[in-house]
N, C-alpha and C positions, 0 to 999 in steps of 0.2 A: 504494500500500500504506500502510495506516495504522500508526502506531506507538503502542504502549501502554507506559506506565511502570508496572511492577508490583514488588511486594516478595515475595521468597522468602527465608524464614528471616532476615528483617530487612535484607536487602540489596536495593538497587534494581537493576532490569534494564529496559532499553528494548528491547522486542520488536516485530518487524515482524508485522503481522497483516493478512490480506486483508479487504477491505470485507465487512461482514456476519458476520465470524468472531469478533467481539469477545467475545461471550458464551461461545463454545466455548473460546477461548484463556484467558479468565479462569477458567473452570471447570478447565481443565488446570493453570493456575498454582496454583489452590487445592488441587488434588490433590497436586501436587509439593510445595508448601509443607507440607501436612499430613504427607505421608510423610517429608519431611526433618526436620520438627520432632519427629515421633514417635521417629525414630532418635536425634536429638540429646538429647531428653528422657530416653531410656533411660540416658544417661550413660556408655555404654561407649566411644563414639567421639566425638572432639572435632574432628577435621579436617573442614572444610567439604567438601573434594573427596571424601573417603571417604564422608561422609554422602550426598552427591549421587549417587555411583556406586551405593551400596546402595539408595537410594530409587529410582533408575532401574531397577535390577535387579528390585526388588520390584514396581514398576509394570509392567514388561515381562512379568514372570511372571504377574501378574494378568491382563494383556491376553491372554497366551497361553492361560491357562485359559478365559477368555471365548470366545476363538476356537475352542478345542477343544470346549467345551460347545455352542457354536452349530453346529459341524460335526456333532457327535453328534446334536443335536436335528434338524438338517436331514435327516440320513440316516434316523433312526428314526421321526420324526413330522413330515413337512414342513408340516403344518397348524398346528403349535404354535410359539410364540415361542421364541427361544434362551433358555437358562437359565444363570444364573450358578452358581458353585460353591455359593453360599448358598441357591440354590433360587428366587431372585426372577427374574422375567422381565426380559430385557434390552430396553429401549425402543428404538424406531427411532432416536431421537436419539443414544443411546449407541452403537448399532451404526454410525451415520454418523460419529461422532466418533473411532472407533478408528483410522482412517488418520491423522488429525491428531495423536492422542496418540502414535502410533508415530513420526511425523515429528518431533514435539517431543522425544521420548526420544532419537532419533537425533542431533538437534542437540545435546542435552545430552551424550551420549556423545562426540560429536566435539569439543566444547569441553573436556571433561575429559580426553580422550585424548591431549593434547599431550605429556605426559611419558611416555606409553607404559605407565603402571602403573595397574592397577585398584585396588590397595590399597597 
């Protein structure tokens, strides 16, 4: 397993990554970093752990919407591509990355859940 050194909200993390999964992991890191920076930049929340939990919840909710839309699209029109809430088609790469994003969010939840508090 390969290790990647990444930055999320200015802090370094050393993450394990399966061979060939570097691009997907870096894309996930970019999404998590952007989500956390957006919450931080809004200025209402300062604690890094709270920002991380809110970002994880936002990303999990977006993932849930994608899955629900994909399920609706599969039942209503099996020949069409899954659709995002925004109306754009979900690419095969995005659909394939969903399990990895879910696993990454679970790892984040596990790391932040040590104190047993969400907020």
